[in-house]
LUMPAVO-594434 format. One record per residue: residue in three letters; x, y, z of N, C-alpha, C in turn; chain; residue number from 1. Coordinates in steps of 0.02 Angstrom, whole numbers. Example, Ala and Ser with C-alpha at 12.3 -4.5 7.8 and 13.67 -1.06 7.14 Angstrom:
! LUMPAVO-594434
+-----+--------+--------+--------+--------+--------+--------+--------+--------+--------+-------+-----+
| res |   n.px |   n.py |   n.pz |  ca.px |  ca.py |  ca.pz |   c.px |   c.py |   c.pz | chain |   n |
+-----+--------+--------+--------+--------+--------+--------+--------+--------+--------+-------+-----+
| ALA |    660 |   -284 |    390 |    615 |   -225 |    390 |    660 |   -165 |    390 |     A |   1 |
| SER |    642 |   -112 |    354 |    684 |    -53 |    357 |    645 |      2 |    394 |     A |   2 |
+-----+--------+--------+--------+--------+--------+--------+--------+--------+--------+-------+-----+
! end
This chain:
! LUMPAVO-594434
+-----+--------+--------+--------+--------+--------+--------+--------+--------+--------+-------+-----+
| res |   n.px |   n.py |   n.pz |  ca.px |  ca.py |  ca.pz |   c.px |   c.py |   c.pz | chain |   n |
+-----+--------+--------+--------+--------+--------+--------+--------+--------+--------+-------+-----+
| UNK |   -181 |     33 |   -249 |   -233 |     42 |   -286 |   -212 |     96 |   -333 |     A |   1 |
| UNK |   -242 |    102 |   -406 |   -241 |    150 |   -439 |   -327 |    166 |   -471 |     A |   2 |
| UNK |   -328 |    226 |   -441 |   -413 |    252 |   -446 |   -405 |    292 |   -511 |     A |   3 |
| UNK |   -439 |    301 |   -580 |   -427 |    346 |   -636 |   -508 |    352 |   -654 |     A |   4 |
| UNK |   -520 |    421 |   -683 |   -563 |    427 |   -714 |   -562 |    386 |   -762 |     A |   5 |
| UNK |   -613 |    381 |   -823 |   -634 |    315 |   -881 |   -610 |    351 |   -927 |     A |   6 |
| UNK |   -600 |    415 |   -941 |   -572 |    460 |  -1003 |   -493 |    447 |  -1020 |     A |   7 |
| UNK |   -465 |    454 |   -936 |   -411 |    459 |   -910 |   -393 |    400 |   -947 |     A |   8 |
| UNK |   -404 |    335 |   -914 |   -391 |    259 |   -927 |   -390 |    255 |  -1000 |     A |   9 |
| UNK |   -452 |    272 |  -1023 |   -408 |    228 |  -1096 |   -388 |    280 |  -1144 |     A |  10 |
| UNK |   -381 |    347 |  -1121 |   -317 |    383 |  -1147 |   -235 |    354 |  -1130 |     A |  11 |
| UNK |   -244 |    324 |  -1060 |   -173 |    308 |  -1060 |   -158 |    235 |  -1060 |     A |  12 |
| UNK |   -194 |    202 |  -1051 |   -199 |    134 |  -1036 |   -256 |     81 |  -1103 |     A |  13 |
| UNK |   -289 |    116 |  -1132 |   -319 |     95 |  -1190 |   -381 |     54 |  -1150 |     A |  14 |
| UNK |   -406 |     41 |  -1100 |   -457 |     31 |  -1074 |   -543 |     52 |  -1072 |     A |  15 |
| UNK |   -589 |    -13 |  -1052 |   -639 |     47 |  -1078 |   -680 |     28 |   -995 |     A |  16 |
| UNK |   -712 |    101 |   -979 |   -746 |     93 |   -894 |   -732 |     55 |   -837 |     A |  17 |
| UNK |   -657 |     59 |   -836 |   -608 |     56 |   -776 |   -627 |    109 |   -721 |     A |  18 |
| UNK |   -617 |    123 |   -669 |   -605 |    154 |   -604 |   -536 |    142 |   -591 |     A |  19 |
| UNK |   -540 |     92 |   -572 |   -495 |     63 |   -499 |   -434 |      4 |   -548 |     A |  20 |
| UNK |   -374 |    -18 |   -524 |   -326 |    -54 |   -532 |   -306 |    -83 |   -480 |     A |  21 |
| UNK |   -292 |   -151 |   -468 |   -273 |   -146 |   -421 |   -198 |   -218 |   -447 |     A |  22 |
| UNK |   -178 |   -156 |   -433 |    -73 |   -212 |   -467 |    -57 |   -263 |   -421 |     A |  23 |
| UNK |    -39 |   -330 |   -432 |     -8 |   -373 |   -383 |     63 |   -370 |   -423 |     A |  24 |
| UNK |    110 |   -367 |   -374 |    207 |   -359 |   -417 |    208 |   -430 |   -360 |     A |  25 |
| UNK |    263 |   -449 |   -405 |    304 |   -516 |   -389 |    349 |   -461 |   -308 |     A |  26 |
| UNK |    366 |   -517 |   -294 |    402 |   -498 |   -215 |    452 |   -450 |   -223 |     A |  27 |
| UNK |    500 |   -481 |   -286 |    550 |   -426 |   -272 |    554 |   -388 |   -311 |     A |  28 |
| UNK |    467 |   -366 |   -359 |    496 |   -317 |   -407 |    462 |   -273 |   -369 |     A |  29 |
| UNK |    410 |   -275 |   -318 |    361 |   -216 |   -286 |    393 |   -148 |   -302 |     A |  30 |
| UNK |    475 |   -133 |   -242 |    475 |    -72 |   -253 |    501 |    -28 |   -342 |     A |  31 |
| UNK |    490 |    -69 |   -360 |    521 |    -36 |   -436 |    449 |    -45 |   -445 |     A |  32 |
| UNK |    392 |    -68 |   -462 |    317 |    -69 |   -486 |    295 |    -12 |   -439 |     A |  33 |
| UNK |    327 |     -3 |   -387 |    290 |     86 |   -329 |    306 |    143 |   -366 |     A |  34 |
| UNK |    397 |    124 |   -390 |    420 |    191 |   -419 |    401 |    209 |   -490 |     A |  35 |
| UNK |    345 |    186 |   -525 |    350 |    191 |   -595 |    292 |    205 |   -568 |     A |  36 |
| UNK |    237 |    173 |   -546 |    173 |    178 |   -537 |    148 |    263 |   -490 |     A |  37 |
| UNK |    189 |    260 |   -439 |    209 |    336 |   -426 |    211 |    412 |   -501 |     A |  38 |
| UNK |    280 |    407 |   -526 |    262 |    429 |   -580 |    213 |    432 |   -627 |     A |  39 |
| UNK |    188 |    388 |   -640 |    123 |    392 |   -688 |     72 |    420 |   -661 |     A |  40 |
| UNK |     78 |    414 |   -622 |     25 |    463 |   -545 |     34 |    516 |   -556 |     A |  41 |
| UNK |     91 |    526 |   -530 |    122 |    586 |   -514 |     94 |    651 |   -584 |     A |  42 |
| UNK |    118 |    624 |   -649 |    128 |    648 |   -728 |     48 |    650 |   -718 |     A |  43 |
| UNK |      5 |    628 |   -710 |    -70 |    610 |   -728 |   -126 |    628 |   -714 |     A |  44 |
| UNK |   -106 |    659 |   -606 |   -153 |    661 |   -592 |   -181 |    662 |   -570 |     A |  45 |
| UNK |   -157 |    579 |   -557 |   -203 |    525 |   -524 |   -170 |    513 |   -451 |     A |  46 |
| UNK |   -236 |    473 |   -408 |   -208 |    431 |   -329 |   -179 |    376 |   -357 |     A |  47 |
| UNK |   -132 |    362 |   -295 |   -108 |    275 |   -291 |   -113 |    303 |   -225 |     A |  48 |
| UNK |   -135 |    232 |   -211 |   -140 |    212 |   -137 |   -131 |    135 |   -136 |     A |  49 |
| UNK |    -91 |    106 |    -73 |    -59 |     52 |    -60 |   -101 |     -4 |    -25 |     A |  50 |
| UNK |   -127 |    -41 |    -38 |   -153 |    -99 |      5 |   -197 |    -84 |     81 |     A |  51 |
| UNK |    -97 |    -66 |    106 |   -102 |    -45 |    190 |   -129 |     30 |    194 |     A |  52 |
| UNK |   -121 |     59 |    159 |   -152 |    131 |    167 |   -207 |    119 |    165 |     A |  53 |
| UNK |   -276 |     93 |    118 |   -344 |     76 |    117 |   -334 |     52 |    179 |     A |  54 |
| UNK |   -304 |     -7 |    209 |   -336 |    -74 |    274 |   -334 |    -17 |    305 |     A |  55 |
| UNK |   -257 |     49 |    301 |   -286 |     74 |    397 |   -316 |    139 |    383 |     A |  56 |
| UNK |   -362 |    172 |    331 |   -408 |    211 |    303 |   -471 |    190 |    336 |     A |  57 |
| UNK |   -477 |    114 |    305 |   -526 |     91 |    319 |   -538 |     69 |    398 |     A |  58 |
| UNK |   -468 |     60 |    435 |   -488 |     19 |    520 |   -498 |    109 |    559 |     A |  59 |
| UNK |   -482 |    133 |    520 |   -486 |    221 |    553 |   -537 |    233 |    560 |     A |  60 |
| UNK |   -586 |    230 |    502 |   -670 |    248 |    505 |   -707 |    192 |    540 |     A |  61 |
| UNK |   -671 |    136 |    563 |   -721 |     80 |    584 |   -717 |    117 |    640 |     A |  62 |
| UNK |   -661 |    115 |    670 |   -649 |    154 |    740 |   -674 |    192 |    750 |     A |  63 |
| UNK |   -708 |    241 |    729 |   -731 |    319 |    734 |   -797 |    304 |    764 |     A |  64 |
| UNK |   -822 |    246 |    714 |   -908 |    214 |    733 |   -909 |    206 |    789 |     A |  65 |
| UNK |   -849 |    166 |    800 |   -848 |    112 |    865 |   -848 |    163 |    933 |     A |  66 |
| UNK |   -809 |    216 |    911 |   -796 |    269 |    970 |   -844 |    295 |    990 |     A |  67 |
| UNK |   -892 |    303 |    943 |   -948 |    373 |    926 |   -987 |    326 |    957 |     A |  68 |
| UNK |  -1004 |    264 |    953 |  -1059 |    236 |    991 |  -1034 |    225 |   1062 |     A |  69 |
| UNK |   -972 |    222 |   1086 |   -947 |    204 |   1150 |   -963 |    280 |   1183 |     A |  70 |
| UNK |   -955 |    320 |   1137 |   -987 |    377 |   1209 |  -1062 |    409 |   1198 |     A |  71 |
| UNK |  -1097 |    368 |   1165 |  -1175 |    402 |   1143 |  -1194 |    330 |   1198 |     A |  72 |
| UNK |  -1188 |    290 |   1215 |  -1221 |    242 |   1272 |  -1256 |    282 |   1339 |     A |  73 |
| UNK |  -1163 |    320 |   1367 |  -1212 |    350 |   1427 |  -1293 |    394 |   1421 |     A |  74 |
| UNK |  -1282 |    459 |   1362 |  -1360 |    481 |   1349 |  -1403 |    427 |   1336 |     A |  75 |
| UNK |  -1399 |    379 |   1293 |  -1467 |    321 |   1304 |  -1479 |    303 |   1380 |     A |  76 |
| UNK |  -1431 |    302 |   1403 |  -1455 |    274 |   1469 |  -1479 |    326 |   1537 |     A |  77 |
| UNK |  -1437 |    371 |   1539 |  -1481 |    411 |   1557 |  -1544 |    470 |   1540 |     A |  78 |
| UNK |  -1545 |    442 |   1448 |  -1610 |    496 |   1422 |  -1675 |    417 |   1448 |     A |  79 |
| UNK |  -1646 |    353 |   1481 |  -1705 |    320 |   1489 |  -1739 |    332 |   1556 |     A |  80 |
| UNK |  -1709 |    363 |   1597 |  -1712 |    356 |   1666 |  -1756 |    446 |   1643 |     A |  81 |
| UNK |  -1734 |    485 |   1601 |  -1799 |    532 |   1612 |  -1849 |    537 |   1569 |     A |  82 |
| UNK |  -1854 |    487 |   1544 |  -1913 |    457 |   1478 |  -1986 |    485 |   1541 |     A |  83 |
| UNK |  -2060 |    488 |   1507 |  -2098 |    523 |   1554 |  -2150 |    450 |   1562 |     A |  84 |
| UNK |  -2165 |    417 |   1610 |  -2214 |    347 |   1626 |  -2282 |    382 |   1623 |     A |  85 |
| UNK |  -2299 |    418 |   1625 |  -2365 |    437 |   1595 |  -2413 |    408 |   1548 |     A |  86 |
+-----+--------+--------+--------+--------+--------+--------+--------+--------+--------+-------+-----+
! end
């Protein structure tokens, strides 16, 4: 995936109102396409991210949320015992 600011996309690629591009490469051409995209993104100050990188990032975020709930539940139980009963 390549994220582009609108003016940059219009200037480099001649497209309007697009911030993200998903590029599908043929199985044998993946490495060549990746190198070409890295070069383009490096020259233009753009972010290039593979689907695997995006997936890892989302998994990390979800695991962090799940872990935070795991750390919080003992506090809820202890707090329930300390709740005033009057």
